[in-house]
N, C-alpha and C positions, 0 to 999 in steps of 0.2 A: 422572543424566536425559541426556540432551541437548539439551543448550544452542544456541545459531543459530551458526550456524562461516561460515568466511570461503568463498565460495563463486568457484570459477575458470571462469570462460567461454572459451571456446576464441579466441572472438574481441577480447572487451575484457579481458580478464583478472586479475585478483583484485577480487570483489567482499565486502566487509566488512558485517556486520551494521552496522547503528545503532548507536549505546548508547543514543539511546529506547527501544528494545524491552524492555520489562517482562517481564524475566524466569522471573518464579513464575506469569505467565498462557500466557509460551507453553511453559514446563514441563507446563501443566496441561493443554495444547490439542494440542501437541505426541502425551504420552500416549494422549491420546483414541484419536488413529489417526495413527498415524506415517507408515504405509505412504502415506496421501493427501499429507504434509508432503514424504516423499521423490522422492516422484513432481511435485511441485511445483517442489522446490530442482533436481531432476537436469532440469526443463524449462530454468530458468534455468541451467544447465552448459552443455546442450547444443547450445541453441538457438542460432543464427546472428542474436544482436537484431540487429544491427545493421543486419541485410537485409530482415529481418521487416516482414510489410505491416501495416496497418492493422486492424483484425476482431479477431474471439471465436476463440478456437482453445477446441475441448475435449478436454481431459486426460483426463477420467473422467466424462463426461455431467456434471450439476449439482450435483454430488459436489466438482468440480472443473474449472475452466475460467480463460483469461486471454484479456483483454482487451488490446490495443495499441492507443493512440491518440499521434496527432497534433495539437497543438495548441497556442494562442496561451497564457501565462499570466495571470493575472488581477491586477487589481489586488482590492486585502482588501475593499470597501466592495460590490464586486459578489457575494458568496458569502458561506458559514458553513458553520461544521467542519459533518459530517454523522458520521453513528454506520450499525452495520450491527448484526444480531442472528444473524442465520442463518450468516453469512461472516465469515471474517477474510482482512484484505486482505493480498498481498505485494504493495510498491508499490517498484518500479526504474525509474529515470530513463535511460533508455537515451544518449539526447545531449539536451542542453543542461542546462539550472538551475532548480528554482524553492526556493520557501522552503515547507516546508510547519508548520503551527501543530499543537499537540499538547495536548489536553488530558484530564484522567480525564473517563468521563463524568456522576460522582457530583460533577462541579463544573462541571454545564453547563445549562443550560434549553432548555426546548422549543421550539422557533420554529416549524417545520412540522414535524406529527405524523407517525411511524411509516406509510409506505408498504408494507402488507407483500409486494405484488408486486410490486416492487424494491430491497425488502430496505435501506431508506435514513429513516433523519429528519434531519433538519437543528435544530442547536441554535447558540443563543451564549454563547459562554465570555466568564467576567471579564479572565481573565490565559489567553495562550497559551502554551507552549514553540516556539520559532522554531527552525527547521533546518534547513539548506540539502540537497536533494538533489540527486545530480548519479549521475554516470557508476561512483562510486567507494565510494558506499553501496547497499543496499537496506533499507527500513520494514518491520518488520510491525504492525499494528492491526486488535486484537481487538475484541468488543461491549463491553465495558469501557474502551473508547480512542474519543474524540472526536479528529477527525481533518480538518484542511482541508489539501487538497493542490492543486498548481496554482496557486499568490501567484507576482504577481513578484516581483523580487527587485529591481532599480532601476528595472527599466522594461520592459514586455512584450516576452515573448523565445517564440522556438520549442520547443518540448520533445516528442519524443520516448518515452511510455513505456508500461511493462506491469502491468498490476493482476493478477497470481493469487490469486482468490477460491476458499478454501478453506473448505469446508461443514463446521462442526463442529457 
């Protein structure tokens, strides 16, 4: 089975897979559609992410697309962890730093029910594991994972990030 690998971006250098990636889930979803995953990682490898503009980039229609965003990190009390059913997220902070909360979806309680058109629900988790996201690592979240991205570390700060949605 293929495991999450280091990515070498032409402009940013080596990007490691974050240790929070659940390997068993990765194996299962990668095996189900390896071509889609390879196309997503090729985008991360070959795109000038430092020069890319905010917006949506279709890589394979609704099966695979990337969204580049620029925003200010949020206070924890102003947001909730989220989860998706139809897509896995590959999240990579191009510039800046943010904190991400992560928890198994099974250990959460729904706060805002699933919105099918947006493929998202919001949850409450008693305990989140927090990771620092920066340009050194990428994250992968599956339907079994609740994640709370975009949180400030000490102070609110600007972040540029790409989220690649992989239909599963």
